[in-house]
C-alpha positions as CSV (number, residue, x, y, z in Angstrom):
1,M,-27.9,35.1,-34.5
2,I,-25.8,33.9,-31.6
3,N,-25.3,30.5,-30.2
4,V,-26.7,30.7,-26.7
5,Y,-24.8,27.6,-25.5
6,D,-21.5,29.2,-26.6
7,V,-22.4,32.3,-24.5
8,L,-23.3,30.1,-21.5
9,S,-20.1,28.1,-21.9
10,E,-18.0,31.3,-21.8
11,L,-19.8,32.4,-18.7
12,K,-19.2,29.1,-17.0
13,Q,-15.5,29.3,-17.9
14,L,-15.3,32.8,-16.5
15,I,-16.8,31.7,-13.2
16,S,-14.7,28.5,-13.0
17,D,-11.5,30.4,-13.7
18,N,-12.2,33.0,-11.0
19,L,-14.2,31.4,-8.2
20,S,-12.9,28.2,-6.5
21,D,-15.7,28.3,-3.9
22,F,-18.1,26.1,-5.7
23,K,-17.8,22.3,-5.8
24,T,-19.9,22.1,-9.0
25,I,-20.6,24.7,-11.7
26,K,-22.9,23.5,-14.5
27,I,-25.2,24.7,-17.3
28,G,-28.8,23.8,-16.4
29,V,-30.4,22.4,-13.2
30,E,-30.4,18.7,-13.1
31,A,-32.6,16.4,-11.0
32,G,-31.0,14.9,-7.9
33,I,-28.6,17.5,-6.8
34,S,-26.9,16.1,-3.7
35,A,-24.7,17.2,-0.8
36,N,-21.8,16.1,-3.0
37,D,-22.6,18.9,-5.4
38,A,-22.6,21.7,-2.8
39,P,-21.9,24.5,-2.8
40,F,-23.2,24.6,-6.3
41,L,-23.8,27.1,-9.1
42,R,-26.1,26.6,-12.0
43,I,-26.4,28.7,-15.1
44,V,-29.8,28.8,-16.9
45,P,-30.8,30.8,-19.9
46,D,-34.1,32.6,-19.6
47,E,-35.0,34.8,-22.6
48,L,-33.3,36.1,-25.7
49,Y,-34.8,39.3,-27.0
50,F,-34.1,42.8,-28.5
51,D,-34.5,45.6,-25.9
52,K,-35.8,49.1,-26.5
53,D,-32.4,50.2,-27.8
54,N,-32.5,47.3,-30.3
55,D,-29.6,45.6,-28.6
56,L,-29.7,41.8,-28.5
57,C,-30.0,40.7,-24.9
58,L,-30.0,37.4,-23.1
59,D,-31.4,37.0,-19.6
60,V,-29.5,34.5,-17.6
61,H,-30.3,33.0,-14.2
62,I,-27.6,32.0,-11.8
63,L,-28.7,29.6,-9.1
64,I,-26.5,29.4,-6.0
65,G,-27.1,26.6,-3.6
66,T,-25.5,25.8,-0.2
67,L,-26.3,23.1,2.3
68,A,-28.8,24.1,4.9
69,L,-26.9,23.8,8.1
70,K,-28.5,23.3,11.6
71,D,-27.3,26.8,12.4
72,L,-29.4,28.9,10.1
73,E,-27.4,32.1,10.7
74,Q,-24.2,30.3,9.7
75,T,-26.0,29.0,6.6
76,Y,-27.1,32.6,5.6
77,A,-23.6,34.0,6.3
78,L,-21.9,31.4,4.0
79,H,-24.6,31.7,1.4
80,H,-24.6,35.4,1.1
81,N,-20.8,35.5,1.0
82,L,-20.9,33.3,-2.1
83,E,-23.6,35.5,-3.6
84,Q,-21.4,38.6,-3.1
85,K,-18.5,37.0,-4.8
86,V,-20.6,36.0,-7.8
87,V,-22.1,39.5,-8.1
88,E,-18.7,41.2,-7.8
89,L,-17.3,39.0,-10.5
90,L,-20.1,39.2,-13.0
91,D,-21.9,42.5,-12.6
92,N,-20.6,45.0,-15.3
93,S,-18.3,42.3,-16.7
94,L,-18.0,41.4,-20.4
95,V,-19.1,38.0,-21.6
96,S,-19.1,37.3,-25.4
97,N,-18.5,41.1,-25.8
98,A,-21.8,41.9,-24.1
99,L,-22.2,43.8,-20.9
100,M,-23.5,41.6,-18.0
101,L,-25.8,43.5,-15.6
102,L,-27.4,42.3,-12.4
103,K,-31.2,42.8,-12.5
104,S,-32.2,41.2,-9.2
105,S,-31.6,38.7,-6.5
106,V,-34.4,36.4,-5.4
107,Y,-33.8,34.9,-2.0
108,D,-35.0,31.7,-0.3
109,R,-35.5,29.9,-3.6
110,D,-35.6,26.6,-1.7
111,E,-36.6,24.6,-4.8
112,V,-33.8,22.1,-4.1
113,E,-34.6,20.2,-0.9
114,N,-32.0,20.6,1.9
115,F,-30.3,23.6,0.3
116,K,-30.5,27.3,0.7
117,A,-30.8,28.8,-2.8
118,T,-30.7,32.2,-4.3
119,L,-31.5,33.1,-7.9
120,L,-29.5,35.9,-9.4
121,Q,-31.1,37.4,-12.5
122,F,-28.6,38.9,-15.0
123,T,-29.0,40.5,-18.5
124,L,-26.3,40.2,-21.1
125,K,-26.8,43.4,-23.2
126,G,-25.4,43.9,-26.6
127,L,-24.7,40.4,-27.9
128,M,-23.6,40.1,-31.5
């Protein structure tokens, strides 16, 4: 069996090494995220399972948050630019020798007050 935290740590390092756009990148979503954290990226494990091909898979959620500016169009432009960079880096990349695949993007996840948030849902397929 794999150590999920090790996989998440490798993913965090990959993002940190390649994207300087985020002020904070952490595993998990903590209470009290503030403007000092933004723009932020959070990595959250969702489900570990065997797929129909009997490959070990880990679903991972990437939460991207940017400050909600007075100009909503400017907020969306900044936010979706960051989303594009994350998807370009991670989709079809290798993390812990597993293929990372984008499953979906869920927009307007405004679970964190005063922020625009998007949830990117990825699957890591073929973990060993």
